[in-house]
C-alpha positions as YAML, in Angstrom:
chain: A
units: angstrom
residues:
- id: 1
  name: MET
  ca: [-20.04, 10.04, 15.47]
- id: 2
  name: THR
  ca: [-18.18, 10.32, 12.31]
- id: 3
  name: TYR
  ca: [-17.74, 6.71, 11.24]
- id: 4
  name: TYR
  ca: [-16.08, 5.62, 8.06]
- id: 5
  name: ILE
  ca: [-14.82, 2.31, 6.63]
- id: 6
  name: GLY
  ca: [-11.48, 1.87, 4.86]
- id: 7
  name: LEU
  ca: [-11.04, -1.13, 2.51]
- id: 8
  name: MET
  ca: [-7.66, -1.87, 1.11]
- id: 9
  name: SER
  ca: [-6.11, -4.69, -0.82]
- id: 10
  name: GLY
  ca: [-2.43, -4.21, -1.82]
- id: 11
  name: THR
  ca: [0.07, -5.71, -4.20]
- id: 12
  name: SER
  ca: [0.52, -8.74, -1.97]
- id: 13
  name: MET
  ca: [-3.10, -9.71, -2.24]
- id: 14
  name: ASP
  ca: [-2.97, -11.38, 1.06]
- id: 15
  name: GLY
  ca: [-6.56, -10.46, 1.91]
- id: 16
  name: ILE
  ca: [-8.90, -7.43, 1.99]
- id: 17
  name: ASP
  ca: [-8.23, -5.18, 5.03]
- id: 18
  name: ALA
  ca: [-11.32, -3.60, 6.39]
- id: 19
  name: ALA
  ca: [-11.29, -1.04, 9.19]
- id: 20
  name: LEU
  ca: [-13.97, 0.88, 11.07]
- id: 21
  name: LEU
  ca: [-12.74, 4.29, 11.97]
- id: 22
  name: ASN
  ca: [-13.93, 7.12, 14.05]
- id: 23
  name: PHE
  ca: [-12.56, 10.57, 13.00]
- id: 24
  name: SER
  ca: [-14.36, 12.79, 15.53]
- id: 25
  name: ASP
  ca: [-12.29, 15.44, 17.40]
- id: 26
  name: ASN
  ca: [-9.85, 15.54, 14.69]
- id: 27
  name: LYS
  ca: [-8.35, 12.00, 15.93]
- id: 28
  name: CYS
  ca: [-8.21, 8.72, 14.11]
- id: 29
  name: ARG
  ca: [-9.50, 5.89, 16.19]
- id: 30
  name: VAL
  ca: [-9.65, 2.40, 14.56]
- id: 31
  name: LEU
  ca: [-12.63, 0.91, 16.37]
- id: 32
  name: ASP
  ca: [-12.35, -2.58, 14.88]
- id: 33
  name: SER
  ca: [-10.73, -4.28, 11.85]
- id: 34
  name: HIS
  ca: [-11.39, -7.21, 9.91]
- id: 35
  name: SER
  ca: [-9.07, -9.36, 7.28]
- id: 36
  name: HIS
  ca: [-11.22, -10.76, 4.53]
- id: 37
  name: GLU
  ca: [-9.92, -13.69, 2.75]
- id: 38
  name: ILE
  ca: [-9.48, -13.59, -0.99]
- id: 39
  name: PRO
  ca: [-10.30, -17.11, -2.34]
- id: 40
  name: ALA
  ca: [-7.13, -18.80, -3.89]
- id: 41
  name: LYS
  ca: [-8.85, -19.15, -7.22]
- id: 42
  name: LEU
  ca: [-9.60, -15.51, -7.54]
- id: 43
  name: ILE
  ca: [-5.89, -14.65, -6.60]
- id: 44
  name: THR
  ca: [-4.74, -16.95, -9.43]
- id: 45
  name: ARG
  ca: [-7.04, -15.14, -11.70]
- id: 46
  name: LEU
  ca: [-5.78, -11.82, -10.58]
- id: 47
  name: GLN
  ca: [-2.32, -12.76, -10.87]
- id: 48
  name: LYS
  ca: [-2.74, -13.99, -14.49]
- id: 49
  name: VAL
  ca: [-4.37, -10.59, -15.49]
- id: 50
  name: ILE
  ca: [-1.58, -8.64, -13.68]
- id: 51
  name: GLN
  ca: [1.15, -10.61, -15.16]
- id: 52
  name: SER
  ca: [-0.23, -10.18, -18.65]
- id: 53
  name: GLU
  ca: [-0.23, -6.95, -20.42]
- id: 54
  name: ILE
  ca: [-2.84, -8.08, -22.85]
- id: 55
  name: PHE
  ca: [-6.13, -8.27, -20.85]
- id: 56
  name: ASN
  ca: [-9.07, -10.43, -21.66]
- id: 57
  name: ILE
  ca: [-11.71, -7.78, -21.39]
- id: 58
  name: ARG
  ca: [-14.36, -10.33, -20.37]
- id: 59
  name: GLU
  ca: [-12.24, -11.67, -17.54]
- id: 60
  name: LEU
  ca: [-11.25, -8.23, -16.40]
- id: 61
  name: GLY
  ca: [-14.83, -7.03, -16.38]
- id: 62
  name: THR
  ca: [-15.92, -10.27, -14.43]
- id: 63
  name: LEU
  ca: [-13.17, -9.73, -11.89]
- id: 64
  name: ASP
  ca: [-14.21, -6.16, -11.30]
- id: 65
  name: VAL
  ca: [-17.58, -7.11, -10.34]
- id: 66
  name: GLU
  ca: [-16.53, -10.24, -8.24]
- id: 67
  name: LEU
  ca: [-14.06, -8.14, -6.37]
- id: 68
  name: GLY
  ca: [-16.71, -5.50, -5.66]
- id: 69
  name: LYS
  ca: [-18.83, -8.16, -4.27]
- id: 70
  name: LEU
  ca: [-15.98, -9.37, -2.19]
- id: 71
  name: PHE
  ca: [-15.15, -5.82, -0.89]
- id: 72
  name: ALA
  ca: [-18.96, -5.30, -0.07]
- id: 73
  name: GLU
  ca: [-18.89, -8.60, 1.90]
- id: 74
  name: ALA
  ca: [-15.76, -7.55, 3.81]
- id: 75
  name: ALA
  ca: [-17.38, -4.20, 4.87]
- id: 76
  name: LYS
  ca: [-20.69, -6.11, 5.87]
- id: 77
  name: GLN
  ca: [-18.70, -8.61, 7.82]
- id: 78
  name: LEU
  ca: [-16.88, -5.69, 9.80]
- id: 79
  name: LEU
  ca: [-20.34, -4.25, 10.58]
- id: 80
  name: ARG
  ca: [-21.67, -7.53, 11.74]
- id: 81
  name: ASN
  ca: [-18.84, -8.14, 13.90]
- id: 82
  name: ASN
  ca: [-19.44, -4.90, 15.70]
- id: 83
  name: GLN
  ca: [-23.27, -5.02, 15.49]
- id: 84
  name: THR
  ca: [-23.15, -1.77, 13.77]
- id: 85
  name: ASN
  ca: [-25.79, -0.69, 11.41]
- id: 86
  name: ALA
  ca: [-24.96, 0.70, 7.84]
- id: 87
  name: SER
  ca: [-26.90, 3.78, 8.44]
- id: 88
  name: GLU
  ca: [-24.16, 4.76, 11.13]
- id: 89
  name: ILE
  ca: [-21.38, 4.87, 8.45]
- id: 90
  name: ILE
  ca: [-20.76, 8.12, 6.57]
- id: 91
  name: ALA
  ca: [-18.85, 6.42, 3.71]
- id: 92
  name: ILE
  ca: [-16.57, 3.75, 2.64]
- id: 93
  name: GLY
  ca: [-13.16, 4.51, 1.08]
- id: 94
  name: SER
  ca: [-12.19, 1.70, -1.10]
- id: 95
  name: HIS
  ca: [-8.72, 1.63, -2.70]
- id: 96
  name: GLY
  ca: [-9.64, -1.41, -4.90]
- id: 97
  name: GLN
  ca: [-7.17, -3.93, -6.33]
- id: 98
  name: THR
  ca: [-4.43, -2.50, -8.47]
- id: 99
  name: VAL
  ca: [-4.08, -4.48, -11.81]
- id: 100
  name: PHE
  ca: [-1.75, -2.25, -13.60]
- id: 101
  name: HIS
  ca: [0.08, 0.90, -12.65]
- id: 102
  name: ALA
  ca: [1.97, 2.73, -15.57]
- id: 103
  name: PRO
  ca: [3.01, 6.25, -14.52]
- id: 104
  name: ASP
  ca: [5.61, 6.32, -17.13]
- id: 105
  name: CYS
  ca: [3.35, 5.44, -20.13]
- id: 106
  name: ASN
  ca: [2.40, 7.97, -22.65]
- id: 107
  name: PRO
  ca: [-0.25, 8.79, -21.55]
- id: 108
  name: PRO
  ca: [0.22, 7.56, -17.98]
- id: 109
  name: PHE
  ca: [-2.52, 5.49, -16.44]
- id: 110
  name: THR
  ca: [-3.37, 3.29, -13.61]
- id: 111
  name: LEU
  ca: [-6.11, 0.75, -13.10]
- id: 112
  name: GLN
  ca: [-7.73, -0.38, -9.89]
- id: 113
  name: ILE
  ca: [-10.73, -2.88, -9.93]
- id: 114
  name: GLY
  ca: [-13.45, -3.75, -7.39]
- id: 115
  name: ASP
  ca: [-16.53, -2.08, -8.77]
- id: 116
  name: PRO
  ca: [-17.65, 0.60, -6.36]
- id: 117
  name: ASN
  ca: [-21.10, 0.74, -7.83]
- id: 118
  name: THR
  ca: [-21.56, -2.90, -6.57]
- id: 119
  name: ILE
  ca: [-20.00, -1.91, -3.04]
- id: 120
  name: ALA
  ca: [-22.51, 1.07, -2.57]
- id: 121
  name: GLN
  ca: [-25.38, -1.08, -3.82]
- id: 122
  name: LEU
  ca: [-24.68, -4.19, -1.70]
- id: 123
  name: THR
  ca: [-23.75, -2.05, 1.53]
- id: 124
  name: GLY
  ca: [-26.30, 0.76, 1.13]
- id: 125
  name: ILE
  ca: [-23.24, 2.98, 2.09]
- id: 126
  name: THR
  ca: [-21.86, 5.86, -0.06]
- id: 127
  name: THR
  ca: [-18.61, 4.70, -1.50]
- id: 128
  name: VAL
  ca: [-15.54, 6.72, -2.53]
- id: 129
  name: ALA
  ca: [-13.14, 5.00, -4.89]
- id: 130
  name: ASP
  ca: [-10.94, 5.44, -7.95]
- id: 131
  name: PHE
  ca: [-8.59, 7.81, -5.95]
- id: 132
  name: ARG
  ca: [-5.37, 7.50, -8.20]
- id: 133
  name: ARG
  ca: [-6.53, 8.67, -11.50]
- id: 134
  name: ARG
  ca: [-7.36, 12.19, -10.68]
- id: 135
  name: ASP
  ca: [-3.96, 12.70, -9.32]
- id: 136
  name: MET
  ca: [-2.57, 11.39, -12.59]
- id: 137
  name: ALA
  ca: [-4.86, 13.66, -14.59]
- id: 138
  name: ALA
  ca: [-2.97, 16.50, -12.68]
- id: 139
  name: GLY
  ca: [0.31, 15.34, -13.85]
- id: 140
  name: GLY
  ca: [1.07, 13.21, -10.80]
- id: 141
  name: GLN
  ca: [2.23, 9.60, -10.44]
- id: 142
  name: GLY
  ca: [-1.03, 8.52, -8.73]
- id: 143
  name: ALA
  ca: [0.87, 7.47, -5.80]
- id: 144
  name: PRO
  ca: [1.74, 7.20, -3.06]
- id: 145
  name: LEU
  ca: [-1.44, 8.71, -1.64]
- id: 146
  name: ALA
  ca: [-0.96, 7.70, 2.22]
- id: 147
  name: PRO
  ca: [1.51, 10.47, 2.93]
- id: 148
  name: ALA
  ca: [-1.29, 12.98, 3.18]
- id: 149
  name: PHE
  ca: [-2.79, 10.87, 5.92]
- id: 150
  name: HIS
  ca: [0.62, 10.29, 7.49]
- id: 151
  name: HIS
  ca: [1.22, 14.06, 7.56]
- id: 152
  name: HIS
  ca: [-2.07, 14.77, 9.17]
- id: 153
  name: TYR
  ca: [-1.76, 12.40, 12.08]
- id: 154
  name: PHE
  ca: [2.03, 11.44, 12.37]
- id: 155
  name: ARG
  ca: [4.07, 14.56, 11.88]
- id: 156
  name: SER
  ca: [6.05, 15.60, 14.93]
- id: 157
  name: ASP
  ca: [7.43, 19.03, 15.95]
- id: 158
  name: ALA
  ca: [10.32, 17.56, 17.79]
- id: 159
  name: HIS
  ca: [11.58, 14.51, 15.47]
- id: 160
  name: ASN
  ca: [12.33, 14.06, 11.88]
- id: 161
  name: ARG
  ca: [10.27, 11.02, 10.95]
- id: 162
  name: VAL
  ca: [9.84, 8.57, 8.06]
- id: 163
  name: ILE
  ca: [6.75, 6.42, 7.81]
- id: 164
  name: LEU
  ca: [7.88, 3.31, 5.95]
- id: 165
  name: ASN
  ca: [5.11, 1.15, 4.39]
- id: 166
  name: ILE
  ca: [6.20, -2.26, 3.48]
- id: 167
  name: GLY
  ca: [3.42, -3.87, 1.33]
- id: 168
  name: GLY
  ca: [4.17, -5.71, -1.78]
- id: 169
  name: ILE
  ca: [5.98, -2.51, -2.75]
- id: 170
  name: ALA
  ca: [7.73, -0.33, -0.16]
- id: 171
  name: ASN
  ca: [7.09, 3.41, 0.08]
- id: 172
  name: ILE
  ca: [8.39, 6.17, 2.29]
- id: 173
  name: THR
  ca: [6.82, 9.34, 3.61]
- id: 174
  name: VAL
  ca: [9.37, 11.99, 4.95]
- id: 175
  name: LEU
  ca: [8.00, 14.15, 7.67]
- id: 176
  name: SER
  ca: [10.51, 16.78, 8.85]
- id: 177
  name: ALA
  ca: [10.15, 18.46, 12.19]
- id: 178
  name: ASP
  ca: [10.63, 21.77, 10.39]
- id: 179
  name: LYS
  ca: [6.96, 22.42, 9.09]
- id: 180
  name: GLN
  ca: [8.56, 24.76, 6.41]
- id: 181
  name: LYS
  ca: [9.90, 21.80, 4.63]
- id: 182
  name: PRO
  ca: [7.41, 20.10, 2.51]
- id: 183
  name: VAL
  ca: [6.32, 16.37, 2.91]
- id: 184
  name: PHE
  ca: [7.70, 14.12, 0.32]
- id: 185
  name: GLY
  ca: [7.69, 10.42, -0.51]
- id: 186
  name: PHE
  ca: [7.98, 7.76, -3.16]
- id: 187
  name: ASP
  ca: [8.05, 4.00, -3.82]
- id: 188
  name: THR
  ca: [11.55, 2.68, -2.77]
- id: 189
  name: GLY
  ca: [11.18, -0.55, -4.69]
- id: 190
  name: PRO
  ca: [10.18, -4.12, -3.79]
- id: 191
  name: GLY
  ca: [8.83, -4.80, -0.32]
- id: 192
  name: ASN
  ca: [7.35, -8.21, 0.01]
- id: 193
  name: CYS
  ca: [6.36, -8.80, -3.49]
- id: 194
  name: LEU
  ca: [9.59, -10.72, -4.72]
- id: 195
  name: LEU
  ca: [9.90, -12.58, -1.40]
- id: 196
  name: ASP
  ca: [6.17, -13.84, -1.64]
- id: 197
  name: SER
  ca: [6.56, -14.91, -5.13]
- id: 198
  name: TRP
  ca: [9.81, -16.76, -4.70]
- id: 199
  name: ILE
  ca: [8.57, -18.73, -1.68]
- id: 200
  name: LYS
  ca: [5.31, -19.40, -3.57]
- id: 201
  name: GLN
  ca: [7.21, -20.83, -6.41]
- id: 202
  name: HIS
  ca: [9.59, -22.96, -4.45]
- id: 203
  name: LEU
  ca: [7.61, -23.98, -1.21]
- id: 204
  name: ASN
  ca: [3.96, -23.21, -2.34]
- id: 205
  name: GLN
  ca: [3.53, -20.86, 0.58]
- id: 206
  name: PRO
  ca: [2.00, -17.43, 0.32]
- id: 207
  name: PHE
  ca: [4.73, -15.72, 2.27]
- id: 208
  name: ASP
  ca: [7.82, -16.28, 4.37]
- id: 209
  name: THR
  ca: [6.63, -16.21, 8.02]
- id: 210
  name: ASN
  ca: [8.84, -13.94, 9.89]
- id: 211
  name: GLY
  ca: [11.32, -14.27, 7.13]
- id: 212
  name: GLU
  ca: [12.34, -17.53, 8.60]
- id: 213
  name: TRP
  ca: [13.12, -19.49, 5.29]
- id: 214
  name: GLY
  ca: [15.34, -16.57, 4.14]
- id: 215
  name: THR
  ca: [17.26, -16.65, 7.30]
- id: 216
  name: THR
  ca: [18.32, -20.39, 6.55]
- id: 217
  name: GLY
  ca: [20.09, -18.91, 3.37]
- id: 218
  name: THR
  ca: [23.03, -16.60, 2.92]
- id: 219
  name: THR
  ca: [23.03, -13.44, 0.80]
- id: 220
  name: ILE
  ca: [24.58, -13.82, -2.72]
- id: 221
  name: PRO
  ca: [26.73, -10.49, -3.04]
- id: 222
  name: GLU
  ca: [26.89, -10.74, -6.82]
- id: 223
  name: LEU
  ca: [23.15, -11.19, -7.23]
- id: 224
  name: LEU
  ca: [22.33, -8.49, -4.74]
- id: 225
  name: ALA
  ca: [24.85, -5.95, -6.53]
- id: 226
  name: SER
  ca: [23.25, -6.86, -9.93]
- id: 227
  name: LEU
  ca: [19.68, -6.35, -8.50]
- id: 228
  name: LEU
  ca: [20.56, -2.93, -6.98]
- id: 229
  name: GLN
  ca: [21.77, -1.71, -10.34]
- id: 230
  name: ASP
  ca: [18.43, -1.54, -11.72]
- id: 231
  name: ASN
  ca: [17.66, 1.99, -13.09]
- id: 232
  name: TYR
  ca: [14.61, 2.22, -10.87]
- id: 233
  name: PHE
  ca: [16.66, 2.69, -7.72]
- id: 234
  name: SER
  ca: [18.48, 5.60, -9.23]
- id: 235
  name: LEU
  ca: [15.54, 7.49, -10.55]
- id: 236
  name: ALA
  ca: [14.76, 10.83, -9.11]
- id: 237
  name: ALA
  ca: [11.50, 11.24, -7.15]
- id: 238
  name: PRO
  ca: [8.63, 11.55, -7.63]
- id: 239
  name: LYS
  ca: [8.54, 7.86, -8.66]
- id: 240
  name: THR
  ca: [6.21, 4.87, -8.18]
- id: 241
  name: THR
  ca: [6.32, 1.35, -9.32]
- id: 242
  name: GLY
  ca: [4.53, -1.99, -8.81]
- id: 243
  name: ARG
  ca: [4.25, -5.74, -9.26]
- id: 244
  name: GLU
  ca: [4.00, -5.29, -13.03]
- id: 245
  name: TYR
  ca: [7.76, -4.42, -12.85]
- id: 246
  name: PHE
  ca: [9.09, -6.01, -9.89]
- id: 247
  name: ASN
  ca: [8.12, -9.67, -10.42]
- id: 248
  name: LEU
  ca: [9.76, -13.06, -11.02]
- id: 249
  name: HIS
  ca: [10.36, -12.27, -14.65]
- id: 250
  name: TRP
  ca: [12.50, -9.27, -13.63]
- id: 251
  name: LEU
  ca: [14.38, -11.37, -11.05]
- id: 252
  name: ASN
  ca: [14.96, -14.19, -13.52]
- id: 253
  name: GLN
  ca: [16.73, -11.76, -15.88]
- id: 254
  name: HIS
  ca: [19.40, -11.60, -13.11]
- id: 255
  name: ARG
  ca: [19.93, -15.34, -13.22]
- id: 256
  name: PRO
  ca: [19.35, -16.32, -9.66]
- id: 257
  name: ASN
  ca: [20.91, -19.95, -10.03]
- id: 258
  name: ASP
  ca: [21.96, -20.47, -6.60]
- id: 259
  name: GLU
  ca: [20.03, -22.43, -3.79]
- id: 260
  name: PRO
  ca: [16.56, -20.97, -3.51]
- id: 261
  name: GLN
  ca: [16.99, -20.07, 0.25]
- id: 262
  name: ASN
  ca: [20.05, -18.03, -0.70]
- id: 263
  name: THR
  ca: [18.06, -16.12, -3.22]
- id: 264
  name: GLN
  ca: [15.42, -15.56, -0.71]
- id: 265
  name: ALA
  ca: [18.01, -14.18, 1.72]
- id: 266
  name: THR
  ca: [19.23, -11.95, -1.12]
- id: 267
  name: LEU
  ca: [15.76, -10.57, -1.81]
- id: 268
  name: ALA
  ca: [15.17, -9.84, 1.89]
- id: 269
  name: GLN
  ca: [18.55, -7.89, 1.64]
- id: 270
  name: LEU
  ca: [17.41, -6.16, -1.56]
- id: 271
  name: THR
  ca: [14.29, -4.83, 0.29]
- id: 272
  name: ILE
  ca: [16.46, -3.78, 3.26]
- id: 273
  name: GLU
  ca: [19.26, -2.12, 1.32]
- id: 274
  name: SER
  ca: [16.92, -0.13, -1.21]
- id: 275
  name: ILE
  ca: [15.01, 1.10, 1.54]
- id: 276
  name: ALA
  ca: [17.94, 2.13, 3.68]
- id: 277
  name: ARG
  ca: [19.70, 3.81, 0.68]
- id: 278
  name: ALA
  ca: [16.41, 5.78, 0.01]
- id: 279
  name: ILE
  ca: [16.25, 6.98, 3.50]
- id: 280
  name: GLU
  ca: [19.97, 7.76, 3.67]
- id: 281
  name: ILE
  ca: [20.03, 9.73, 0.46]
- id: 282
  name: HIS
  ca: [16.69, 11.56, 0.66]
- id: 283
  name: ALA
  ca: [16.24, 11.83, 4.48]
- id: 284
  name: PRO
  ca: [19.53, 11.61, 6.10]
- id: 285
  name: ASP
  ca: [18.62, 13.45, 9.17]
- id: 286
  name: THR
  ca: [15.86, 11.04, 10.14]
- id: 287
  name: ASP
  ca: [15.54, 10.41, 13.89]
- id: 288
  name: GLU
  ca: [12.65, 7.83, 13.76]
- id: 289
  name: VAL
  ca: [11.40, 5.19, 11.26]
- id: 290
  name: TYR
  ca: [7.91, 3.82, 11.92]
- id: 291
  name: VAL
  ca: [7.04, 0.79, 9.87]
- id: 292
  name: CYS
  ca: [3.47, -0.23, 8.80]
- id: 293
  name: GLY
  ca: [2.15, -2.86, 6.24]
- id: 294
  name: GLY
  ca: [2.78, -6.52, 6.20]
- id: 295
  name: GLY
  ca: [6.66, -6.12, 6.52]
- id: 296
  name: ALA
  ca: [6.06, -4.73, 9.96]
- id: 297
  name: PHE
  ca: [5.48, -8.30, 10.92]
- id: 298
  name: ASN
  ca: [8.54, -9.81, 9.13]
- id: 299
  name: THR
  ca: [10.95, -10.16, 12.07]
- id: 300
  name: ALA
  ca: [13.96, -10.72, 9.91]
- id: 301
  name: LEU
  ca: [13.06, -7.48, 7.74]
- id: 302
  name: MET
  ca: [12.74, -5.42, 10.93]
- id: 303
  name: GLN
  ca: [15.79, -6.68, 12.49]
- id: 304
  name: GLY
  ca: [17.73, -6.07, 9.16]
- id: 305
  name: LEU
  ca: [16.36, -2.48, 8.88]
- id: 306
  name: ASP
  ca: [17.29, -1.82, 12.57]
- id: 307
  name: ALA
  ca: [20.90, -2.91, 11.98]
- id: 308
  name: ARG
  ca: [21.21, -1.16, 8.74]
- id: 309
  name: LEU
  ca: [19.66, 2.24, 9.84]
- id: 310
  name: ASN
  ca: [21.83, 2.38, 12.94]
- id: 311
  name: ASN
  ca: [21.33, 6.25, 13.19]
- id: 312
  name: SER
  ca: [17.58, 6.04, 13.37]
- id: 313
  name: ALA
  ca: [15.25, 4.28, 15.84]
- id: 314
  name: VAL
  ca: [13.18, 1.75, 13.86]
- id: 315
  name: THR
  ca: [10.05, 0.54, 15.30]
- id: 316
  name: THR
  ca: [6.32, 0.14, 14.05]
- id: 317
  name: THR
  ca: [3.38, 2.49, 13.98]
- id: 318
  name: SER
  ca: [2.02, 0.74, 17.07]
- id: 319
  name: GLU
  ca: [4.27, 3.28, 19.01]
- id: 320
  name: LEU
  ca: [2.16, 6.12, 17.55]
- id: 321
  name: GLY
  ca: [-1.10, 4.42, 18.40]
- id: 322
  name: ALA
  ca: [-1.69, 2.92, 14.97]
- id: 323
  name: ASP
  ca: [-1.79, -0.83, 14.34]
- id: 324
  name: PRO
  ca: [0.66, -1.32, 11.44]
- id: 325
  name: GLU
  ca: [-1.76, -3.73, 9.72]
- id: 326
  name: TRP
  ca: [-4.50, -1.15, 9.32]
- id: 327
  name: VAL
  ca: [-2.68, 2.09, 8.52]
- id: 328
  name: GLU
  ca: [-3.31, 1.86, 4.71]
- id: 329
  name: ALA
  ca: [-7.07, 1.00, 5.18]
- id: 330
  name: ALA
  ca: [-7.33, 4.02, 7.70]
- id: 331
  name: ALA
  ca: [-5.65, 6.28, 5.11]
- id: 332
  name: PHE
  ca: [-8.35, 5.35, 2.42]
- id: 333
  name: ALA
  ca: [-11.15, 6.03, 4.95]
- id: 334
  name: TRP
  ca: [-9.61, 9.27, 5.68]
- id: 335
  name: LEU
  ca: [-9.27, 10.05, 1.90]
- id: 336
  name: ALA
  ca: [-13.03, 9.42, 1.53]
- id: 337
  name: LYS
  ca: [-13.46, 11.97, 4.35]
- id: 338
  name: GLN
  ca: [-11.37, 14.51, 2.49]
- id: 339
  name: THR
  ca: [-13.34, 13.85, -0.76]
- id: 340
  name: LEU
  ca: [-16.81, 14.31, 0.79]
- id: 341
  name: ALA
  ca: [-15.63, 17.58, 2.34]
- id: 342
  name: HIS
  ca: [-14.28, 18.78, -0.97]
- id: 343
  name: ARG
  ca: [-10.70, 18.79, 0.28]
- id: 344
  name: PRO
  ca: [-7.68, 17.69, -1.58]
- id: 345
  name: GLY
  ca: [-6.21, 14.18, -0.81]
- id: 346
  name: ASN
  ca: [-2.84, 14.27, -2.52]
- id: 347
  name: ILE
  ca: [0.36, 16.15, -1.83]
- id: 348
  name: SER
  ca: [1.84, 17.51, -4.96]
- id: 349
  name: SER
  ca: [5.47, 17.41, -3.49]
- id: 350
  name: VAL
  ca: [4.86, 13.65, -3.10]
- id: 351
  name: THR
  ca: [3.15, 12.66, -6.21]
- id: 352
  name: GLY
  ca: [4.51, 15.39, -8.63]
- id: 353
  name: ALA
  ca: [1.10, 16.58, -9.48]
- id: 354
  name: ASN
  ca: [0.64, 20.19, -10.81]
- id: 355
  name: GLU
  ca: [-1.63, 20.91, -7.87]
- id: 356
  name: ALA
  ca: [-3.51, 19.50, -4.93]
- id: 357
  name: VAL
  ca: [-6.81, 18.01, -6.10]
- id: 358
  name: ILE
  ca: [-9.94, 16.40, -4.73]
- id: 359
  name: LEU
  ca: [-9.60, 12.65, -5.42]
- id: 360
  name: GLY
  ca: [-11.84, 9.82, -6.30]
- id: 361
  name: GLY
  ca: [-15.42, 9.36, -7.45]
- id: 362
  name: ILE
  ca: [-18.56, 9.27, -5.21]
- id: 363
  name: TYR
  ca: [-21.01, 6.54, -5.40]
- id: 364
  name: PRO
  ca: [-24.02, 7.26, -3.42]
- id: 365
  name: GLY
  ca: [-25.47, 4.85, -1.01]
- id: 366
  name: LYS
  ca: [-29.15, 4.26, -0.09]
- id: 367
  name: GLN
  ca: [-31.32, 7.47, 0.64]
- id: 368
  name: ARG
  ca: [-31.58, 8.09, 4.35]
- id: 369
  name: THR
  ca: [-34.90, 9.01, 5.83]
- id: 370
  name: LYS
  ca: [-34.76, 12.10, 8.15]
...
């Protein structure tokens, strides 16, 4: 059996997603999954680092190791849940936790923490990590990387598809039925990050369950128009962004001085509209939109996207046999598999890299006896 583990913590920081994958027979099977809680105090410390461009090096280094231990525990708990021995796992693919992503700096850089040395040592399993920086070294944006996985498993000969991931940031992968057309994709803008931050500030809740609070408000047209005028939305692809750009500081520059629930409704509409415009402009012949990530469980967002994209069928990746909650973790397990096989993991037409490259660093686990 070809068992791998994928570990993913996104910009929403709502937990570490751990997935156990079987990639035999060129298929992707999620055998089990586990969501590992990130302690509230740790999230607060991470947010302080992310929101500050001046890092305390001691704090950053400490967080790196602490997160490595937490990622290792997530993998070990997944194995305990399945009564699976670490020796049965070929490798762990760990995305880490992004604390800063700056593709437009000179020079560009990205930083994910969650020390892979710690993960490999505590689990005994070979760990592949730090995927994004090799793509940047090749002139790319370092993201999104999941499109290579989407292309491998979700492309159709009959339908033009978009795989839409709504995490903290939303991104699309455009998969044409015409295999002569290249795969492409990019970050469309905010997914859940502004929604989560706004409800945290006003109701002290980590996220808006099913978008219910937002549905009690009314969209503020002037605010929505102002938000959509941001230069990011009109930038040409390839492009990527993150919480370091789309955050409450960015929002407050647009003076959201109405009732909080009306601002929440407007932020939901911002996510819907920015995604819809990106698809209409860059993939106007899309038949099917498959949603993954936390946003797939936001009823209001899903209904809003379905209404807005009336020429495309909008559903979740469950219809493709992939639980939307675990697609990203599965993608990084697959990327680890690509790396160990010395195969590229990026798609240059997506990231803008000069060439396809082998991604990540390999941190060996314990030696196995034959």
